[in-house]
Backbone as a printed PyTorch tensor [residue, N CA C, xyz], in Angstrom:
tensor([[[ 132.5650,   98.5870, -285.2960],
         [ 132.2320,   99.6930, -284.3980],
         [ 133.4050,  100.6650, -284.3780]],

        [[ 133.1220,  101.9560, -284.5670],
         [ 134.2210,  102.9190, -284.5360],
         [ 134.6740,  103.1610, -283.0970]],

        [[ 135.8430,  103.7950, -282.9360],
         [ 136.4220,  103.9580, -281.6030],
         [ 135.5720,  104.8350, -280.7000]],

        [[ 134.9020,  105.8370, -281.2430],
         [ 134.0690,  106.6890, -280.4120],
         [ 132.9170,  105.8830, -279.8210]],

        [[ 132.3250,  105.0050, -280.6050],
         [ 131.2330,  104.1730, -280.1020],
         [ 131.7140,  103.2420, -279.0030]],

        [[ 132.9620,  102.8050, -279.0500],
         [ 133.5030,  101.9270, -278.0140],
         [ 133.9010,  102.7050, -276.7620]],

        [[ 133.9760,  104.0020, -276.8490],
         [ 134.3250,  104.7950, -275.6750],
         [ 135.5970,  105.5880, -275.8180]],

        [[ 136.2050,  105.6160, -276.9960],
         [ 137.4450,  106.3650, -277.1790],
         [ 137.1700,  107.8560, -277.0470]],

        [[ 138.0010,  108.4950, -276.2550],
         [ 137.9240,  109.9470, -276.1160],
         [ 139.2240,  110.4650, -275.5450]],

        [[ 139.4110,  111.7810, -275.6470],
         [ 140.6510,  112.4020, -275.2060],
         [ 140.3700,  113.4810, -274.1800]],

        [[ 141.4260,  113.8660, -273.5150],
         [ 141.3210,  114.9340, -272.5380],
         [ 142.6970,  115.4240, -272.1540]],

        [[ 142.7260,  116.3300, -271.2030],
         [ 144.0050,  116.8580, -270.7590],
         [ 143.8260,  117.8530, -269.6340]],

        [[ 144.9460,  118.3160, -269.1460],
         [ 144.9590,  119.2690, -268.0420],
         [ 144.5260,  120.6530, -268.5340]],

        [[ 144.4730,  121.5650, -267.6100],
         [ 144.0130,  122.9190, -267.9290],
         [ 144.9120,  123.6250, -268.9340]],

        [[ 146.2340,  123.4740, -268.8050],
         [ 147.1480,  124.1950, -269.6960],
         [ 147.4720,  123.4140, -270.9740]],

        [[ 147.1310,  122.1440, -271.0260],
         [ 147.3670,  121.3430, -272.2320],
         [ 148.7200,  120.6700, -272.2980]],

        [[ 149.5530,  120.8000, -271.2770],
         [ 150.8730,  120.1670, -271.3180],
         [ 150.8280,  118.6780, -271.0030]],

        [[ 149.7020,  118.1990, -270.4680],
         [ 149.4770,  116.7600, -270.3050],
         [ 148.1730,  116.4360, -271.0120]],

        [[ 148.2510,  115.4850, -271.9280],
         [ 147.0720,  115.0210, -272.6650],
         [ 147.0090,  113.5020, -272.5400]],

        [[ 145.8040,  112.9520, -272.6260],
         [ 145.6190,  111.5110, -272.5330],
         [ 144.5140,  111.0630, -273.4780]],

        [[ 144.4500,  109.7570, -273.6420],
         [ 143.4350,  109.1420, -274.4950],
         [ 142.9790,  107.8560, -273.8360]],

        [[ 141.6740,  107.6090, -273.8290],
         [ 141.1340,  106.3170, -273.4210],
         [ 140.4810,  105.6870, -274.6440]],

        [[ 140.5760,  104.3830, -274.7320],
         [ 140.0170,  103.6870, -275.8910],
         [ 138.8840,  102.7420, -275.5130]],

        [[ 138.4920,  102.7650, -274.2580],
         [ 137.3860,  101.9360, -273.7840],
         [ 136.4430,  102.7950, -272.9530]],

        [[ 135.1730,  102.4520, -273.0050],
         [ 134.1830,  103.1380, -272.1750],
         [ 134.5030,  102.8900, -270.7030]],

        [[ 134.0540,  103.7680, -269.8230],
         [ 134.3460,  103.5640, -268.3990],
         [ 133.6870,  102.3030, -267.8580]],

        [[ 134.3710,  101.6850, -266.8970],
         [ 133.8080,  100.5540, -266.1770],
         [ 132.7960,  101.0380, -265.1510]],

        [[ 133.0180,  102.2620, -264.6410],
         [ 132.2010,  102.8120, -263.5730],
         [ 132.4550,  104.3130, -263.4990]],

        [[ 131.4700,  105.0740, -263.0650],
         [ 131.6500,  106.4990, -262.8040],
         [ 131.3700,  106.7470, -261.3260]],

        [[ 132.1490,  107.6470, -260.7200],
         [ 132.0890,  107.8050, -259.2690],
         [ 132.2350,  109.2600, -258.8560]],

        [[ 131.6360,  109.5760, -257.7140],
         [ 131.8620,  110.8520, -257.0260],
         [ 132.4010,  110.5130, -255.6490]],

        [[ 133.4780,  111.1860, -255.2520],
         [ 134.0420,  110.9730, -253.9200],
         [ 133.9060,  112.2640, -253.1160]],

        [[ 133.2460,  112.1430, -251.9720],
         [ 132.9940,  113.2900, -251.1050],
         [ 134.0230,  113.4270, -249.9910]],

        [[ 135.1030,  112.6500, -250.0080],
         [ 136.0470,  112.6960, -248.8810],
         [ 136.7060,  114.0730, -248.7800]],

        [[ 137.1380,  114.3880, -247.5830],
         [ 137.7730,  115.6870, -247.3210],
         [ 138.9970,  115.8900, -248.2160]],

        [[ 139.7730,  114.8260, -248.4610],
         [ 140.9400,  114.9340, -249.3410],
         [ 140.5620,  115.3390, -250.7530]],

        [[ 139.5130,  114.7260, -251.3140],
         [ 139.0690,  115.1130, -252.6630],
         [ 138.5250,  116.5330, -252.6680]],

        [[ 137.8280,  116.9080, -251.5970],
         [ 137.3510,  118.2900, -251.5070],
         [ 138.5300,  119.2630, -251.5560]],

        [[ 139.5810,  118.9540, -250.8070],
         [ 140.7280,  119.8470, -250.7670],
         [ 141.4930,  119.8420, -252.0910]],

        [[ 141.6420,  118.6750, -252.7280],
         [ 142.4150,  118.6210, -253.9840],
         [ 141.6800,  119.2500, -255.1540]],

        [[ 140.3430,  119.2130, -255.1280],
         [ 139.5940,  119.7910, -256.2450],
         [ 139.1280,  121.2140, -255.9750]],

        [[ 139.1370,  121.6170, -254.6970],
         [ 138.5750,  122.9240, -254.3570],
         [ 137.0730,  122.9330, -254.5650]],

        [[ 136.4550,  121.7700, -254.4590],
         [ 135.0240,  121.6350, -254.6880],
         [ 134.4300,  120.6920, -253.6460]],

        [[ 133.1690,  120.3460, -253.8050],
         [ 132.4810,  119.5030, -252.8320],
         [ 132.8120,  118.0230, -252.9990]],

        [[ 133.2820,  117.6220, -254.1630],
         [ 133.6150,  116.2210, -254.4340],
         [ 134.4450,  116.1440, -255.6980]],

        [[ 135.0610,  114.9890, -255.9180],
         [ 135.7550,  114.7480, -257.1840],
         [ 134.9140,  113.7720, -258.0100]],

        [[ 134.9880,  113.9010, -259.3150],
         [ 134.3120,  112.9880, -260.2310],
         [ 135.3650,  112.1510, -260.9510]],

        [[ 135.1360,  110.8480, -261.0060],
         [ 136.0910,  109.9430, -261.6410],
         [ 135.3900,  108.9820, -262.5860]],

        [[ 136.1380,  108.5650, -263.5840],
         [ 135.7170,  107.4790, -264.4540],
         [ 136.7780,  106.3930, -264.3460]],

        [[ 136.3550,  105.1680, -264.0910],
         [ 137.2800,  104.0450, -263.9290],
         [ 137.4420,  103.3390, -265.2810]],

        [[ 138.7000,  103.2160, -265.7130],
         [ 139.0090,  102.5890, -267.0010],
         [ 140.0710,  101.5090, -266.8280]],

        [[ 140.0460,  100.4700, -267.6910],
         [ 141.1450,   99.5060, -267.6680],
         [ 142.4450,  100.2130, -268.0800]],

        [[ 143.5330,   99.9240, -267.3950],
         [ 144.8210,  100.5400, -267.7140],
         [ 145.2080,  100.2960, -269.1760]],

        [[ 144.8910,   99.1250, -269.6820],
         [ 145.2480,   98.7990, -271.0730],
         [ 144.5890,   99.7460, -272.0740]],

        [[ 143.4840,  100.3980, -271.6910],
         [ 142.7980,  101.3240, -272.5840],
         [ 143.0750,  102.7780, -272.2720]],

        [[ 144.1720,  103.0620, -271.5700],
         [ 144.5100,  104.4290, -271.1760],
         [ 145.9560,  104.7260, -271.5330]],

        [[ 146.2000,  105.8950, -272.1110],
         [ 147.5810,  106.2960, -272.3670],
         [ 147.7330,  107.8050, -272.2660]],

        [[ 148.8590,  108.2130, -271.7280],
         [ 149.2300,  109.6260, -271.7390],
         [ 149.8530,  109.8680, -273.1030]],

        [[ 149.3400,  110.8220, -273.8560],
         [ 149.8100,  111.0680, -275.2200],
         [ 150.7400,  112.2710, -275.3230]],

        [[ 150.6570,  113.1860, -274.3540],
         [ 151.5190,  114.3710, -274.3450],
         [ 151.9350,  114.6360, -272.8980]],

        [[ 153.2030,  114.9010, -272.7000],
         [ 153.6900,  115.3090, -271.3930],
         [ 154.0140,  114.1540, -270.4610]],

        [[ 154.4950,  114.5350, -269.2960],
         [ 154.8740,  113.5790, -268.2510],
         [ 154.2260,  114.0140, -266.9450]],

        [[ 153.1080,  113.3820, -266.5520],
         [ 152.4980,  113.7600, -265.2800],
         [ 153.4090,  113.4350, -264.1040]],

        [[ 153.2110,  114.1560, -263.0080],
         [ 154.0050,  113.9510, -261.7940],
         [ 153.0670,  113.6120, -260.6450]],

        [[ 153.6070,  112.9090, -259.6590],
         [ 152.8280,  112.5900, -258.4720],
         [ 152.6100,  113.8740, -257.6820]],

        [[ 151.3800,  114.1100, -257.2880],
         [ 151.0220,  115.2660, -256.4880],
         [ 149.9750,  114.8470, -255.4760]],

        [[ 149.4700,  115.7790, -254.7190],
         [ 148.4820,  115.4240, -253.7010],
         [ 149.1090,  114.4750, -252.7060]],

        [[ 148.5340,  113.3130, -252.5590],
         [ 149.1070,  112.2950, -251.6780],
         [ 150.3040,  111.6440, -252.3620]],

        [[ 151.3410,  111.4340, -251.6240],
         [ 152.5400,  110.7810, -252.1530],
         [ 152.6850,  109.4080, -251.5180]],

        [[ 151.5960,  108.6810, -251.4490],
         [ 151.5930,  107.3550, -250.8450],
         [ 151.2690,  106.2950, -251.8740]],

        [[ 150.6280,  105.2360, -251.4250],
         [ 150.3530,  104.1160, -252.3170],
         [ 149.3820,  104.4550, -253.4430]],

        [[ 148.3980,  105.3240, -253.2000],
         [ 147.5310,  105.7960, -254.2800],
         [ 148.2500,  106.9670, -254.9390]],

        [[ 148.5690,  106.8110, -256.2100],
         [ 149.3390,  107.8250, -256.9060],
         [ 148.4090,  108.7820, -257.6540]],

        [[ 148.3080,  110.0030, -257.1620],
         [ 147.5210,  111.0470, -257.8080],
         [ 148.4600,  111.7560, -258.7820]],

        [[ 148.1350,  111.7180, -260.0650],
         [ 149.0260,  112.2810, -261.0690],
         [ 148.4890,  113.6030, -261.5950]],

        [[ 149.3990,  114.5680, -261.6560],
         [ 149.0810,  115.9550, -261.9740],
         [ 149.9630,  116.4490, -263.1170]],

        [[ 149.5140,  117.5180, -263.7520],
         [ 150.3590,  118.2310, -264.7070],
         [ 151.4520,  118.9450, -263.9050]],

        [[ 152.7270,  118.8500, -264.3330],
         [ 153.7830,  119.5190, -263.5840],
         [ 153.7390,  121.0430, -263.7260]],

        [[ 153.0120,  121.5650, -264.7090],
         [ 152.9610,  123.0060, -264.9210],
         [ 151.7510,  123.6580, -264.2340]],

        [[ 150.5390,  123.2290, -264.6130],
         [ 149.3400,  123.8640, -264.0510],
         [ 148.8410,  123.1550, -262.7940]],

        [[ 149.4030,  122.0020, -262.5010],
         [ 149.0870,  121.2010, -261.3150],
         [ 147.6640,  120.6400, -261.3000]],

        [[ 147.0090,  120.5770, -262.4640],
         [ 145.6910,  119.9360, -262.5350],
         [ 145.8240,  118.4730, -262.1500]],

        [[ 144.8760,  117.9890, -261.3440],
         [ 144.8230,  116.5790, -260.9590],
         [ 144.1470,  115.8400, -262.1010]],

        [[ 144.9110,  115.0440, -262.8450],
         [ 144.4260,  114.4320, -264.0760],
         [ 143.8940,  113.0130, -263.8570]],

        [[ 144.6390,  112.1720, -263.1380],
         [ 144.1880,  110.7960, -262.9160],
         [ 144.8600,  110.2190, -261.6830]],

        [[ 144.3570,  109.0600, -261.2560],
         [ 144.8670,  108.3570, -260.0840],
         [ 145.1230,  106.9040, -260.4430]],

        [[ 146.2280,  106.3880, -259.9370],
         [ 146.5250,  104.9550, -260.0410],
         [ 146.3550,  104.3780, -258.6360]],

        [[ 145.2240,  103.6950, -258.3920],
         [ 144.9560,  103.1740, -257.0500],
         [ 145.9340,  102.0680, -256.6390]],

        [[ 146.2900,  102.0700, -255.3770],
         [ 147.1790,  101.0720, -254.8150],
         [ 146.5910,   99.6680, -254.9820]],

        [[ 147.4040,   98.7430, -255.4630],
         [ 146.9890,   97.3510, -255.5800],
         [ 146.0640,   97.0640, -256.7380]],

        [[ 145.8390,   98.0200, -257.6010],
         [ 144.9300,   97.8270, -258.7410],
         [ 145.6050,   98.3350, -260.0120]],

        [[ 146.7470,   97.7500, -260.3530],
         [ 147.4920,   98.1930, -261.5310],
         [ 146.7180,   98.0150, -262.8280]],

        [[ 145.6340,   97.2730, -262.7810],
         [ 144.8330,   97.0090, -263.9720],
         [ 143.8330,   98.1290, -264.2690]],

        [[ 143.7440,   99.1440, -263.3710],
         [ 142.7990,  100.2250, -263.6450],
         [ 143.3920,  101.5890, -263.3360]],

        [[ 142.7480,  102.5870, -263.9220],
         [ 143.1150,  103.9840, -263.7070],
         [ 141.8180,  104.7690, -263.5230]],

        [[ 141.8240,  105.6930, -262.5660],
         [ 140.6710,  106.5630, -262.3370],
         [ 140.9970,  107.9440, -262.9030]],

        [[ 140.3100,  108.2940, -263.9570],
         [ 140.5250,  109.5760, -264.6300],
         [ 139.5590,  110.5880, -264.0470]],

        [[ 140.0400,  111.7920, -263.7460],
         [ 139.1360,  112.8600, -263.3100],
         [ 138.2240,  113.1740, -264.4870]],

        [[ 136.9460,  112.9660, -264.3290],
         [ 135.9870,  113.1010, -265.4250],
         [ 136.0370,  114.4840, -266.0700]],

        [[ 136.2730,  115.5160, -265.2750],
         [ 136.2780,  116.8820, -265.8110],
         [ 137.5150,  117.1790, -266.6500]],

        [[ 138.4640,  116.2690, -266.7020],
         [ 139.6530,  116.4570, -267.5390],
         [ 139.4040,  116.0240, -268.9830]],

        [[ 138.3090,  115.3090, -269.2380],
         [ 137.9850,  114.9540, -270.6200],
         [ 137.5740,  116.2010, -271.3820]],

        [[ 137.8610,  116.2280, -272.6760],
         [ 137.4690,  117.3640, -273.5030],
         [ 135.9580,  117.5800, -273.4580]],

        [[ 135.2090,  116.5010, -273.3650],
         [ 133.7550,  116.5830, -273.2340],
         [ 133.3480,  115.6130, -272.1260]],

        [[ 132.9560,  116.1400, -270.9960],
         [ 132.6230,  115.3090, -269.8320],
         [ 131.1350,  115.3410, -269.4990]],

        [[ 130.3330,  115.8960, -270.3760],
         [ 128.9200,  116.1060, -270.0590],
         [ 128.1470,  114.8280, -269.7640]],

        [[ 128.5380,  113.6940, -270.3360],
         [ 127.7550,  112.4740, -270.1320],
         [ 128.2740,  111.5980, -268.9980]],

        [[ 129.2390,  112.0710, -268.2240],
         [ 129.7500,  111.2930, -267.0930],
         [ 128.9780,  111.6570, -265.8240]],

        [[ 127.9050,  110.9490, -265.5970],
         [ 127.0850,  111.1240, -264.4050],
         [ 127.5580,  110.1000, -263.3790]],

        [[ 127.8080,  110.5000, -262.1280],
         [ 128.2890,  109.5150, -261.1600],
         [ 127.2350,  108.4410, -260.8770]],

        [[ 127.6500,  107.1870, -260.9840],
         [ 126.7940,  106.0500, -260.6780],
         [ 126.9080,  105.6830, -259.1970]],

        [[ 128.1140,  105.8450, -258.6560],
         [ 128.4010,  105.5410, -257.2570],
         [ 128.9290,  106.8070, -256.5990]],

        [[ 128.5150,  107.0480, -255.3530],
         [ 129.1510,  108.0910, -254.5640],
         [ 129.6710,  107.4410, -253.2940]],

        [[ 130.8420,  107.9180, -252.8630],
         [ 131.4720,  107.3420, -251.6810],
         [ 131.8960,  108.4360, -250.7120]],

        [[ 132.2240,  108.0190, -249.5210],
         [ 132.5770,  108.9300, -248.4280],
         [ 131.4520,  109.9290, -248.1660]],

        [[ 130.2210,  109.4190, -248.2180],
         [ 129.0790,  110.2960, -247.9510],
         [ 129.0560,  110.7570, -246.4990]],

        [[ 129.7980,  110.0600, -245.6330],
         [ 129.8690,  110.5200, -244.2430],
         [ 130.7010,  111.7970, -244.1090]],

        [[ 131.4230,  112.1910, -245.1680],
         [ 132.1830,  113.4420, -245.1800],
         [ 131.5780,  114.4620, -246.1510]],

        [[ 130.4530,  114.1190, -246.7240],
         [ 129.7940,  114.9840, -247.7100],
         [ 129.3790,  116.2990, -247.0590]],

        [[ 129.5620,  117.3880, -247.8040],
         [ 129.0340,  118.6710, -247.3530],
         [ 127.5050,  118.5710, -247.3760]],

        [[ 126.8300,  119.1310, -246.4070],
         [ 125.3780,  118.9240, -246.2730],
         [ 124.5660,  119.2800, -247.5210]],

        [[ 125.0100,  120.2340, -248.2950],
         [ 124.2630,  120.6840, -249.4590],
         [ 124.6620,  119.9640, -250.7530]],

        [[ 125.7230,  119.1460, -250.7150],
         [ 126.2520,  118.5130, -251.9310],
         [ 125.4480,  117.2610, -252.2740]],

        [[ 124.7730,  117.2800, -253.3850],
         [ 123.9460,  116.1610, -253.8350],
         [ 124.4060,  115.7080, -255.2140]],

        [[ 124.3280,  114.4190, -255.4680],
         [ 124.5880,  113.8850, -256.8040],
         [ 123.4280,  112.9620, -257.1700]],

        [[ 123.2930,  112.6210, -258.4470],
         [ 122.2460,  111.6770, -258.8420],
         [ 122.7110,  110.2090, -258.7840]],

        [[ 123.7900,  109.9310, -258.0500],
         [ 124.3340,  108.5700, -257.9920],
         [ 123.2710,  107.5670, -257.5500]],

        [[ 123.3030,  106.3930, -258.1760],
         [ 122.3410,  105.3240, -257.8490],
         [ 122.7300,  104.5770, -256.5770]],

        [[ 124.0260,  104.5500, -256.2620],
         [ 124.5160,  103.8140, -255.0940],
         [ 125.3710,  104.7510, -254.2390]],

        [[ 125.1710,  104.6920, -252.9330],
         [ 125.9190,  105.5500, -252.0040],
         [ 126.5420,  104.7040, -250.9070]],

        [[ 127.7410,  105.1230, -250.4940],
         [ 128.4770,  104.4220, -249.4430],
         [ 129.0730,  105.4400, -248.4830]],

        [[ 129.0200,  105.1600, -247.1720],
         [ 129.6030,  106.0870, -246.2100],
         [ 131.1210,  106.1950, -246.3530]],

        [[ 131.7780,  105.1540, -246.8130],
         [ 133.2180,  105.1200, -247.0980],
         [ 133.3810,  104.4980, -248.4710]],

        [[ 134.4840,  103.7890, -248.7230],
         [ 134.6250,  103.0530, -249.9740],
         [ 133.6790,  101.8560, -249.9730]],

        [[ 133.1590,  101.4700, -251.1380],
         [ 132.4240,  100.2070, -251.1840],
         [ 133.3740,   99.0590, -250.8180]],

        [[ 132.8230,   97.9840, -250.2690],
         [ 133.6370,   96.7970, -250.0260],
         [ 134.2010,   96.3190, -251.3590]],

        [[ 135.4160,   95.7920, -251.3250],
         [ 136.0460,   95.2820, -252.5440],
         [ 135.1310,   94.2950, -253.2590]],

        [[ 134.4370,   93.4680, -252.5060],
         [ 133.5430,   92.4660, -253.0840],
         [ 132.3680,   93.0970, -253.8300]],

        [[ 132.0370,   94.3510, -253.5330],
         [ 130.9080,   95.0240, -254.1810],
         [ 131.2330,   95.5400, -255.5800]],

        [[ 132.5000,   95.7590, -255.8760],
         [ 132.8530,   96.4160, -257.1370],
         [ 132.4050,   95.6410, -258.3680]],

        [[ 132.5460,   94.3310, -258.3680],
         [ 132.1420,   93.5530, -259.5450],
         [ 130.6540,   93.7560, -259.8340]],

        [[ 129.8300,   93.7190, -258.7990],
         [ 128.4010,   93.9490, -258.9830],
         [ 128.0960,   95.3630, -259.4350]],

        [[ 128.8040,   96.3450, -258.8790],
         [ 128.6000,   97.7350, -259.2820],
         [ 128.9520,   97.9380, -260.7460]],

        [[ 130.0870,   97.3640, -261.1570],
         [ 130.4970,   97.4780, -262.5640],
         [ 129.4650,   96.8050, -263.4650]],

        [[ 129.0100,   95.6250, -263.0950],
         [ 128.0000,   94.9160, -263.9030],
         [ 126.7130,   95.7150, -264.0090]],

        [[ 126.2760,   96.2720, -262.8880],
         [ 125.0440,   97.0610, -262.8760],
         [ 125.1990,   98.3190, -263.7360]],

        [[ 126.3350,   99.0030, -263.5980],
         [ 126.6000,  100.2100, -264.3910],
         [ 126.6300,   99.8740, -265.8830]],

        [[ 127.3230,   98.7900, -266.2390],
         [ 127.4220,   98.3930, -267.6440],
         [ 126.0450,   98.0280, -268.2190]],

        [[ 125.2500,   97.3080, -267.4420],
         [ 123.9010,   96.9240, -267.9070],
         [ 123.0470,   98.1570, -268.1340]],

        [[ 123.1520,   99.1250, -267.2370],
         [ 122.3710,  100.3530, -267.3850],
         [ 122.7910,  101.1380, -268.6180]],

        [[ 124.0700,  101.1330, -268.9210],
         [ 124.5820,  101.8690, -270.0970],
         [ 124.4610,  101.0740, -271.3800]],

        [[ 123.9820,   99.8390, -271.2940],
         [ 123.8550,   98.9990, -272.4790],
         [ 125.1460,   98.3330, -272.8780]],

        [[ 126.1020,   98.2540, -271.9410],
         [ 127.4080,   97.6680, -272.2570],
         [ 127.5600,   96.2440, -271.7970]],

        [[ 126.5490,   95.6660, -271.1870],
         [ 126.6900,   94.2820, -270.6980],
         [ 125.9420,   93.3360, -271.5820]]])
């Protein structure tokens, strides 16, 4: 199987000073409607693809922490300040890449949406699963399995 079939793809920030590559298909795709994501994206929600850290690498540049400077590390381009990816607290084994940072993001449809209690009234997604806040930690394994089965990856 070639790398593209396995999920390999590249992306980068708006100005191109930070570039990255993933070598595995996403474990899950998500939309977050929280007020923080609305403010950081200047939109109604953020779109993310969850990937194993082992299948993710920054190939150009050095991203910097931006947005929140706490346990969840939001990494941005130091020049154009695009929000490129997040390293969630306590989950060093995964990285959440902003789906719109991929060179081609057309096939990343959110499977899960979260923080729907903060959703703007008109903001709709085709997500199959919705949560008023984050899903319970115990739910993630089932969500990943369901997403993978739907995509033909299980």
